[in-house]
C-alpha positions as CSV (number, residue, x, y, z in Angstrom):
1,M,-152.4,76.6,-3.8
2,A,-153.1,73.6,-5.4
3,I,-155.2,76.2,-8.1
4,L,-152.0,78.9,-7.6
5,N,-149.5,75.7,-8.8
6,L,-152.2,74.5,-11.5
7,G,-152.4,78.3,-13.0
8,L,-148.6,78.9,-12.9
9,A,-147.7,75.5,-14.8
10,G,-150.3,76.4,-17.7
11,Y,-148.5,80.0,-17.4
12,L,-144.6,78.4,-17.9
13,W,-146.4,76.2,-20.8
14,F,-148.9,78.0,-22.8
15,A,-146.8,81.5,-22.6
16,P,-142.9,80.4,-22.2
17,H,-141.8,83.6,-23.5
18,A,-143.8,86.1,-21.5
19,W,-143.1,84.1,-18.6
20,Y,-139.7,84.8,-18.9
21,E,-139.5,88.1,-19.8
22,R,-141.3,89.3,-17.3
23,T,-140.5,87.8,-14.0
24,P,-138.1,89.7,-12.7
25,G,-134.8,87.7,-12.1
26,V,-135.4,85.3,-14.8
27,A,-133.4,86.6,-17.8
28,M,-130.5,86.5,-15.1
29,M,-130.4,83.2,-14.7
30,G,-129.9,82.0,-18.6
31,P,-130.5,82.3,-22.0
32,F,-134.3,81.3,-22.8
33,N,-134.7,77.6,-22.5
34,L,-138.3,76.5,-24.0
35,H,-137.2,72.8,-22.5
36,F,-136.4,73.5,-18.9
37,I,-139.8,76.2,-18.3
38,R,-142.0,73.5,-19.6
39,D,-140.4,70.6,-17.0
40,V,-141.1,72.8,-14.5
41,A,-144.4,73.5,-15.3
42,L,-145.1,70.1,-15.1
43,A,-143.3,69.7,-12.2
44,Y,-146.3,72.6,-10.9
45,L,-148.7,70.5,-12.7
46,A,-147.2,67.6,-10.6
47,S,-147.0,69.5,-6.9
48,A,-151.1,70.7,-7.8
49,A,-152.1,67.3,-8.7
50,A,-150.7,66.3,-5.9
51,L,-152.2,68.9,-3.9
52,G,-155.6,69.0,-5.2
53,W,-155.9,65.4,-4.4
54,G,-154.6,65.5,-0.8
55,A,-157.2,68.6,0.0
56,W,-160.0,67.0,-1.7
57,K,-159.2,63.5,0.1
58,R,-157.7,65.0,3.5
59,D,-155.3,62.9,2.4
60,V,-151.8,63.9,4.6
61,T,-149.3,62.0,2.6
62,A,-150.7,62.9,-1.1
63,A,-150.6,67.2,0.5
64,V,-147.4,66.7,1.6
65,F,-145.5,65.6,-1.3
66,G,-147.3,67.7,-3.7
67,A,-145.5,70.7,-1.6
68,A,-142.3,68.8,-1.8
69,W,-141.9,70.3,-5.0
70,P,-142.7,74.1,-4.0
71,C,-141.0,73.5,-0.8
72,F,-137.4,72.4,-2.2
73,H,-137.8,74.7,-5.2
74,A,-138.0,78.1,-2.6
75,L,-134.9,76.6,-0.8
76,F,-133.2,76.7,-3.9
77,H,-134.1,80.2,-4.2
78,I,-133.2,81.2,-0.8
79,W,-129.5,79.6,-1.8
80,I,-129.5,81.7,-4.9
81,W,-130.5,84.8,-2.5
82,F,-127.5,84.5,-0.5
83,G,-125.5,83.8,-3.4
84,R,-126.7,86.9,-4.9
85,G,-125.7,89.6,-1.8
86,V,-129.0,89.4,0.2
87,P,-130.4,91.8,-1.3
88,F,-133.6,93.8,-0.6
89,D,-134.5,94.3,-4.2
90,E,-137.8,93.7,-6.4
91,I,-136.4,90.0,-7.6
92,A,-136.5,89.7,-3.6
93,L,-139.5,90.6,-3.1
94,V,-141.0,88.6,-6.3
95,N,-139.1,85.6,-4.5
96,L,-140.7,86.0,-1.2
97,V,-144.7,86.8,-2.8
98,G,-144.9,84.2,-5.3
99,I,-142.2,81.8,-4.2
100,Q,-141.2,81.7,-0.4
101,L,-145.2,82.6,0.7
102,P,-146.8,80.0,-1.3
103,A,-144.3,77.1,-1.1
104,W,-144.3,77.3,2.8
105,L,-148.2,78.1,3.5
106,A,-148.8,75.0,1.1
107,L,-147.3,73.1,3.2
108,I,-148.0,74.0,6.9
109,A,-151.7,73.7,5.2
110,A,-151.1,70.2,3.6
111,L,-149.5,69.2,7.8
112,Q,-153.2,70.4,9.2
113,F,-154.5,67.8,7.6
114,R,-152.5,65.8,9.8
115,S,-153.7,67.9,12.5
116,R,-157.4,66.9,11.7
117,R,-157.5,63.6,11.4
118,A,-155.3,63.2,15.2
119,A,-158.2,65.6,16.5
120,R,-161.4,63.0,15.2
């Protein structure tokens, strides 16, 4: 998950126009805003760093911290989806595969470090 978030951070930072134009649903949220996109890239970079550190050190606190941004982002997208009337369309599929699954899998993986410590 750390590598995925690092890759997304790089994509957002180095190819913001491509991300804006190719990601379903992004353009409907408003005009292209380089500052905002790079802010999101930095949030994903921080998440990748914390998830990576947590995995390397088996540190549940760092790993959960790294999963926090993607999970909050996922919750926000659920709110947006309800605001759109809960459609099952391409945007919802991209949301599920690209936002929801990675976020919640990152949190589940992060919490595994705690259960491994308890088993020792």
